[in-house]
C-alpha positions as CSV (number, residue, x, y, z in Angstrom):
1,M,19.4,1.6,16.4
2,T,16.9,4.2,15.1
3,D,15.3,6.7,17.4
4,Q,11.8,6.1,18.6
5,P,9.2,8.9,18.1
6,S,6.7,9.8,20.8
7,P,3.7,7.5,21.0
8,Q,0.5,8.5,19.2
9,P,-2.4,6.8,21.0
10,A,-5.9,6.6,19.4
11,T,-9.4,5.5,20.4
12,A,-12.0,3.8,18.3
13,R,-15.7,3.9,19.2
14,R,-18.8,2.1,18.1
15,S,-19.7,3.5,14.7
16,Q,-22.7,4.0,12.5
17,A,-22.8,1.9,9.3
18,L,-19.7,2.2,7.1
19,K,-20.5,3.1,3.5
20,G,-18.5,3.9,0.4
21,S,-15.8,2.7,-2.0
22,V,-12.1,2.8,-1.2
23,R,-8.7,1.7,-2.6
24,V,-6.1,0.4,-0.2
25,P,-2.3,1.0,-0.7
26,G,-0.2,-1.1,-3.0
27,D,0.8,-4.5,-1.9
28,K,3.8,-4.3,0.4
29,S,5.3,-7.6,-0.6
30,I,5.3,-6.7,-4.3
31,S,6.5,-3.2,-3.6
32,H,9.6,-4.4,-1.8
33,R,10.4,-6.9,-4.6
34,A,9.8,-4.5,-7.4
35,L,12.3,-2.1,-5.9
36,L,14.9,-4.8,-5.2
37,L,14.8,-6.3,-8.7
38,G,14.4,-2.9,-10.4
39,G,17.5,-1.6,-8.6
40,L,19.4,-4.7,-9.6
41,A,18.3,-5.1,-13.2
42,A,19.9,-3.5,-16.2
43,G,17.9,-0.7,-17.8
44,T,14.9,1.2,-16.6
45,T,12.1,-0.1,-14.3
46,R,8.9,1.9,-13.9
47,I,6.6,1.1,-10.9
48,S,3.1,2.4,-10.5
49,G,1.0,1.9,-7.4
50,L,4.0,1.4,-5.1
51,L,3.2,1.4,-1.4
52,E,4.9,4.6,-0.1
53,G,5.0,3.4,3.5
54,D,8.1,3.6,5.7
55,D,9.0,-0.1,5.3
56,V,9.1,0.2,1.5
57,L,10.9,3.5,1.5
58,R,13.7,1.9,3.6
59,T,14.1,-0.7,0.8
60,A,14.3,2.2,-1.8
61,A,17.0,3.9,0.3
62,A,18.9,0.6,0.4
63,M,18.9,0.3,-3.4
64,R,20.2,3.8,-3.7
65,A,23.0,2.9,-1.3
66,F,23.9,0.0,-3.6
67,G,24.3,2.4,-6.6
68,A,20.8,2.3,-8.2
69,S,19.1,5.5,-9.4
70,V,15.7,5.6,-7.6
71,E,13.4,8.5,-8.3
72,A,9.7,9.2,-7.6
73,G,7.4,11.6,-9.3
74,N,4.1,12.0,-11.3
75,G,2.6,8.9,-9.7
76,E,5.4,6.5,-10.5
77,W,8.8,5.4,-9.4
78,V,11.6,5.1,-12.0
79,L,14.7,3.0,-11.3
80,R,17.8,2.6,-13.3
81,G,19.5,-0.5,-12.1
82,V,23.2,-1.4,-11.6
83,G,23.0,-4.8,-13.3
84,N,23.0,-8.3,-11.7
85,G,26.2,-8.9,-9.8
86,C,27.1,-5.2,-9.7
87,L,25.8,-3.9,-6.4
88,L,28.2,-1.3,-4.9
89,D,29.6,-1.2,-1.4
90,P,26.9,0.7,0.6
91,R,29.6,2.3,2.9
92,E,27.1,3.1,5.7
93,P,24.9,0.7,7.7
94,L,21.5,0.2,6.0
95,D,18.7,1.3,8.4
96,F,15.5,-0.8,8.0
97,G,13.5,0.8,10.8
98,N,10.7,-1.6,11.5
99,S,10.9,-3.5,8.2
100,G,11.6,-7.2,8.7
101,T,10.7,-8.0,5.1
102,G,13.1,-5.4,3.7
103,A,15.9,-6.4,6.0
104,R,15.6,-10.2,5.3
105,L,15.2,-9.8,1.5
106,V,18.2,-7.5,1.2
107,M,20.3,-9.8,3.3
108,G,19.7,-12.4,0.7
109,L,20.2,-10.1,-2.2
110,A,23.5,-8.5,-1.0
111,G,24.8,-10.8,1.7
112,V,26.6,-13.0,-0.9
113,Y,28.6,-10.1,-2.3
114,D,32.3,-9.9,-1.5
115,M,31.9,-6.7,0.5
116,P,30.7,-5.8,4.0
117,T,27.0,-4.9,4.3
118,A,25.8,-3.7,7.7
119,F,22.1,-3.8,8.8
120,K,20.4,-2.0,11.7
121,G,16.8,-1.3,12.7
122,D,14.5,0.1,15.4
123,A,14.0,-1.4,18.8
124,S,11.3,-3.8,17.6
125,L,13.3,-5.0,14.6
126,S,16.4,-5.4,16.7
127,K,14.6,-8.0,18.9
128,R,13.6,-10.2,16.0
129,P,15.7,-13.2,15.1
130,M,17.2,-13.3,11.7
131,G,18.7,-16.8,11.9
132,R,16.4,-18.5,9.5
133,V,17.7,-16.3,6.7
134,L,21.3,-16.2,7.9
135,D,21.6,-20.0,8.2
136,P,21.3,-20.7,4.4
137,L,23.5,-17.7,3.7
138,R,26.2,-19.2,5.9
139,L,25.9,-22.4,3.8
140,M,26.6,-20.2,0.7
141,G,29.8,-19.0,2.3
142,V,28.6,-15.7,3.9
143,Q,30.4,-14.5,7.1
144,V,28.0,-13.2,9.7
145,E,28.8,-10.9,12.6
146,A,25.6,-10.5,14.5
147,T,24.2,-9.5,17.9
148,P,23.6,-12.6,20.1
149,G,20.7,-14.6,18.9
150,D,21.3,-13.6,15.3
151,R,19.8,-10.2,15.8
152,L,20.4,-6.7,14.5
153,P,22.7,-4.9,14.3
154,L,24.7,-7.3,12.1
155,T,27.2,-7.3,9.2
156,L,27.4,-9.7,6.3
157,R,30.4,-10.4,4.0
158,G,30.1,-12.8,1.1
159,P,32.9,-15.0,-0.2
160,K,34.9,-14.4,-3.4
161,T,32.4,-16.7,-5.1
162,A,29.1,-17.7,-3.4
163,A,28.3,-21.4,-3.4
164,P,24.9,-22.5,-4.9
165,I,22.9,-24.6,-2.5
166,T,19.9,-26.9,-2.2
167,Y,18.0,-25.7,0.8
168,R,14.8,-27.1,2.3
169,V,13.0,-24.4,4.2
170,P,12.3,-25.8,7.7
171,V,9.3,-23.7,8.5
172,P,7.0,-22.2,5.8
173,S,8.3,-18.7,5.1
174,A,8.1,-16.7,1.9
175,Q,10.9,-14.4,3.3
176,V,13.3,-17.2,3.8
177,K,12.5,-18.7,0.4
178,S,12.9,-15.3,-1.2
179,G,16.1,-14.5,0.6
180,V,17.7,-17.7,-0.7
181,L,16.5,-17.2,-4.3
182,L,17.8,-13.6,-4.3
183,A,21.1,-14.8,-3.0
184,G,21.2,-17.4,-5.8
185,L,21.1,-14.6,-8.4
186,N,24.8,-13.9,-7.6
187,A,26.0,-17.5,-7.3
188,P,27.2,-19.6,-10.2
189,G,25.1,-22.7,-11.2
190,V,21.7,-23.5,-9.8
191,T,20.4,-22.7,-6.4
192,T,17.3,-24.7,-5.3
193,V,14.8,-24.0,-2.6
194,I,12.5,-26.8,-1.4
195,E,9.2,-26.1,0.5
196,A,6.7,-28.6,1.8
197,V,3.9,-26.0,2.1
198,P,3.5,-23.4,-0.7
199,T,4.0,-19.8,0.4
200,R,3.3,-16.6,-1.4
201,D,4.9,-16.8,-4.8
202,H,5.5,-13.1,-5.7
203,T,9.3,-13.5,-5.8
204,E,9.1,-16.4,-8.3
205,K,6.7,-14.4,-10.5
206,M,8.7,-11.2,-10.4
207,L,12.0,-13.0,-11.0
208,R,10.6,-14.5,-14.2
209,A,9.2,-11.2,-15.3
210,F,12.7,-9.6,-15.0
211,G,14.2,-12.4,-17.0
212,A,15.7,-14.8,-14.4
213,S,16.1,-18.4,-15.3
214,L,13.7,-20.0,-12.8
215,E,11.8,-23.3,-12.8
216,V,9.2,-24.6,-10.3
217,E,8.4,-28.3,-10.0
218,T,6.3,-30.3,-7.5
219,D,7.6,-33.8,-6.9
220,A,5.6,-37.0,-6.2
221,A,5.8,-36.3,-2.4
222,G,4.2,-32.9,-2.9
223,L,7.4,-31.0,-2.3
224,R,7.8,-27.8,-4.3
225,H,11.3,-27.3,-5.9
226,I,12.2,-23.8,-7.0
227,R,15.4,-23.6,-9.0
228,I,17.1,-20.4,-10.1
229,G,20.1,-20.1,-12.4
230,G,22.7,-17.6,-11.1
231,Q,24.6,-14.8,-12.7
232,G,22.1,-14.2,-15.5
233,R,21.0,-10.9,-16.9
234,L,17.9,-9.1,-15.5
235,I,16.1,-6.5,-17.6
236,G,14.1,-3.6,-16.3
237,Q,10.3,-3.9,-16.4
238,A,7.1,-1.9,-16.0
239,I,5.4,-3.1,-12.8
240,A,1.8,-2.2,-11.7
241,V,1.4,-2.9,-8.0
242,P,-2.1,-4.1,-7.0
243,G,-3.8,-3.3,-3.7
244,D,-2.5,-5.1,-0.6
245,P,-4.8,-7.8,0.7
246,S,-3.3,-7.6,4.1
247,S,-4.3,-3.9,4.3
248,A,-7.7,-4.6,2.7
249,A,-8.3,-7.1,5.6
250,F,-8.9,-4.2,8.1
251,V,-11.5,-2.6,5.9
252,V,-13.2,-5.9,5.1
253,V,-13.5,-7.0,8.8
254,S,-14.7,-3.5,9.8
255,A,-17.5,-3.7,7.3
256,L,-18.4,-7.2,8.4
257,L,-18.6,-6.2,12.1
258,V,-20.3,-2.7,12.0
259,P,-24.1,-3.3,11.5
260,G,-25.6,-2.0,8.3
261,S,-22.2,-1.5,6.5
262,D,-21.8,-1.9,2.8
263,V,-18.3,-1.2,1.4
264,L,-16.6,-1.8,-1.9
265,V,-12.8,-2.3,-1.7
266,E,-11.3,-1.9,-5.1
267,N,-8.3,-3.4,-6.9
268,V,-7.4,-6.0,-4.3
269,M,-4.8,-8.6,-5.2
270,M,-6.3,-12.1,-5.2
271,N,-3.2,-14.3,-5.6
272,P,-4.3,-17.7,-4.3
273,T,-1.4,-17.7,-1.9
274,R,-2.8,-14.6,-0.2
275,T,-6.6,-15.3,0.0
276,G,-6.7,-17.4,3.2
277,L,-8.5,-14.7,5.2
278,I,-11.3,-14.2,2.6
279,D,-11.8,-18.0,2.4
280,T,-12.0,-18.2,6.2
281,L,-14.3,-15.3,6.6
282,R,-16.7,-16.8,4.0
283,E,-16.7,-20.0,6.0
284,M,-17.7,-17.9,9.0
285,G,-20.7,-16.6,7.1
286,A,-19.3,-13.4,5.8
287,S,-21.0,-11.6,2.8
288,I,-18.0,-10.9,0.5
289,E,-18.6,-10.7,-3.2
290,V,-15.7,-10.9,-5.6
291,L,-16.4,-8.6,-8.5
292,N,-14.6,-7.6,-11.7
293,G,-11.9,-10.3,-11.5
294,R,-9.0,-9.6,-13.8
295,V,-5.2,-9.9,-14.2
296,A,-3.0,-6.9,-13.7
297,G,0.8,-6.9,-13.6
298,G,0.8,-10.7,-13.7
299,E,-1.4,-11.0,-10.5
300,D,-5.1,-11.8,-10.1
301,V,-7.0,-8.7,-9.0
302,A,-10.6,-8.1,-8.1
303,D,-13.0,-5.7,-6.2
304,L,-14.6,-6.9,-3.0
305,R,-18.1,-5.9,-1.9
306,V,-18.5,-6.5,1.8
307,R,-21.7,-6.2,3.8
308,S,-22.2,-6.6,7.6
309,S,-22.7,-10.2,8.5
310,E,-23.4,-12.4,11.5
311,L,-20.3,-14.6,11.9
312,R,-20.0,-18.1,13.4
313,G,-16.8,-19.7,14.8
314,V,-14.8,-22.1,12.7
315,T,-11.6,-24.1,12.9
316,V,-8.8,-22.7,10.8
317,P,-6.4,-25.5,9.8
318,P,-2.6,-25.0,10.1
319,E,-2.0,-25.5,6.4
320,R,-3.9,-22.3,5.7
321,A,-1.5,-20.2,7.8
322,P,1.0,-19.3,5.0
323,S,-1.8,-17.8,2.9
324,M,-3.0,-15.5,5.7
325,I,-0.2,-15.2,8.3
326,D,-0.4,-11.4,8.5
327,E,-4.2,-11.4,8.8
328,Y,-4.5,-13.5,12.0
329,P,-4.7,-10.4,14.3
330,V,-7.7,-9.0,12.5
331,L,-9.2,-12.5,12.1
332,A,-9.0,-12.9,15.9
333,V,-10.9,-9.6,16.3
334,A,-13.6,-10.9,13.9
335,A,-13.7,-14.1,15.9
336,A,-14.4,-12.1,19.1
337,F,-17.7,-11.1,17.6
338,A,-18.7,-14.5,16.1
339,E,-21.1,-17.0,17.5
340,G,-19.2,-19.9,19.1
341,E,-15.5,-20.8,19.1
342,T,-12.9,-20.1,16.5
343,L,-9.7,-22.1,16.7
344,M,-6.6,-20.9,14.8
345,Q,-3.8,-23.4,14.4
346,G,-0.3,-23.4,13.0
347,L,0.6,-19.9,14.3
348,E,4.2,-20.3,15.3
349,E,5.3,-17.8,12.7
350,L,3.4,-15.1,14.6
351,R,5.9,-15.4,17.5
352,I,8.7,-13.7,15.4
353,K,6.8,-10.9,13.6
354,E,7.1,-7.2,14.5
355,S,6.2,-8.3,18.0
356,D,5.3,-11.7,19.5
357,R,2.1,-11.2,17.6
358,L,0.3,-14.2,19.0
359,A,0.9,-13.0,22.6
360,A,0.0,-9.4,21.7
361,V,-3.3,-10.5,20.1
362,A,-4.2,-12.6,23.1
363,A,-3.3,-9.8,25.5
364,G,-5.3,-7.2,23.5
365,L,-8.4,-9.5,23.4
366,K,-8.3,-10.1,27.2
367,A,-7.8,-6.4,27.9
368,N,-11.0,-5.8,26.1
369,G,-13.2,-8.5,27.6
370,A,-12.8,-11.2,25.0
371,D,-12.6,-14.9,26.1
372,C,-9.6,-16.5,24.6
373,E,-6.9,-19.1,25.2
374,E,-3.3,-19.0,23.8
375,G,-1.1,-22.0,23.1
376,K,2.4,-22.3,21.7
377,D,1.1,-22.2,18.1
378,W,-2.7,-21.8,18.4
379,L,-5.3,-19.3,19.6
380,L,-8.9,-20.1,20.7
381,V,-11.4,-17.3,20.8
382,R,-15.0,-17.6,22.2
383,G,-17.1,-14.9,20.5
384,S,-19.6,-12.4,21.9
385,P,-22.1,-11.7,19.1
386,E,-22.9,-8.0,18.6
387,G,-19.8,-7.2,20.7
388,R,-21.6,-7.6,24.0
389,G,-19.3,-6.9,26.9
390,L,-16.3,-6.1,24.6
391,G,-14.1,-3.1,24.7
392,G,-13.1,-0.7,27.5
393,G,-9.4,-1.5,27.4
394,T,-6.1,-0.2,26.3
395,V,-3.9,-2.3,24.0
396,E,-0.2,-2.4,24.1
397,T,0.8,-2.5,20.4
398,S,4.5,-3.4,20.9
399,L,5.4,-1.2,17.9
400,D,3.3,-3.5,15.7
401,H,1.2,-1.9,13.0
402,R,-1.1,-4.8,12.5
403,I,-1.9,-5.0,16.3
404,A,-2.7,-1.3,16.3
405,M,-5.0,-1.5,13.3
406,S,-6.7,-4.7,14.3
407,F,-7.8,-3.3,17.7
408,L,-9.0,0.0,16.3
409,V,-11.2,-2.2,14.1
410,M,-12.5,-3.9,17.3
411,G,-13.4,-0.6,18.8
412,L,-15.7,0.2,15.9
413,A,-18.2,-2.5,16.8
414,A,-17.5,-3.2,20.6
415,E,-19.9,-2.0,23.3
416,Q,-17.2,0.2,24.8
417,A,-14.3,2.1,23.1
418,V,-11.0,0.5,22.5
419,T,-7.7,2.5,22.8
420,V,-4.3,1.6,21.3
421,D,-1.2,3.0,22.9
422,D,0.4,4.0,19.7
423,T,-0.5,4.4,16.0
424,G,2.7,5.9,14.7
425,M,4.0,2.7,13.3
426,I,0.9,2.3,11.1
427,A,2.8,4.4,8.6
428,T,5.0,1.4,7.8
429,S,2.3,-0.3,5.8
430,F,-0.9,1.8,5.6
431,P,-0.2,5.5,6.1
432,Q,-3.8,6.5,5.1
433,F,-5.5,4.0,7.4
434,V,-7.2,6.4,9.9
435,D,-8.2,8.9,7.3
436,L,-9.6,6.2,5.0
437,M,-11.6,4.6,7.7
438,R,-13.0,8.0,8.9
439,G,-14.0,8.6,5.3
440,L,-16.2,5.5,5.5
441,G,-17.8,6.7,8.7
442,A,-15.5,5.1,11.4
443,E,-15.2,6.9,14.8
444,I,-11.5,7.0,15.4
445,R,-9.9,9.8,17.4
């Protein structure tokens, strides 16, 4: 288990209008996948705009351990891959810190190889169950030695030849889907993933870009079948990583809540599987203009002009959850300032994020005077327009970067200041967050 640094608390206070133009870091999901496939593919992969947060750097270190050349300089990352099917024995345990995405995707990529691959992480990651990725790997013949509850630290060893499978994902999860597809790269024949609810499709797009044989079909029942042919040749590519919509969410909601704000967030990925928050905020009355729409690196990209708005409560249906699962904490903060009630449904996935994110959000809201109710898979927030009566509390972040950033956003518009007990883990996804927000006029100390 990795050592834990000393906590770095911070306090956010009601701010003057936020103004300016910003760019958020590169998308974390695409950054992970670009490193994985670039390190696996034959030839050279060049990546621009990569998120250089701790989570992604852990994935880069893992690919080095598997034998890939991974170098950074002059604003881009250059990888020379080992070739599909040719990962080397990493020798030492792979330390993923707080990165659940990196750990789960690498389990899929490397777990089917006939060699031992050991995984470890920090205290937060070691509490998170990995069974949903490990279960399909077991069906492919992978031996698993794990801490009780299928938790880290754990070791995987693949069979002589992995078995291709057809696997229906029991709960919508892009990580599980991606883990199985990546495992299928080293299995003979065709591996199929079936999902009832479409989840973010970055893995499918990037696999195709690198030359994998991949087909997607939706059947008469609405089930999505993703088929990948194993043991094919992947070729290095040039990848431009667009801005992360999950990181942009904190800037967007801040601009909506702080009166008089007018902010342009440039180069945000607008993949339809990732725009649930924007759709929901617009339903709540948010002024968000989508400008300069374009395609970059195979993904839809646009600039977002956001102006302060009076929000109203809405009901967010469960089928929207896969397109905004990481944004519910900051949506809950927005809901705390809206007129009326906001009901968010289908949130069971939040229970197994960096923290029990649903419980952490509810606790943070209550600690700062917000009226909310938490269920097994739902959250109801009754808003206080203009932030009346909100703030004054300290939030336990539970080593969760999105909890920390969400409640700092709350403090920018609440009547009283909001303190979070630690901001150190923000570096996993958005190292520049505090400085970027201060540059717009935010009062964060």
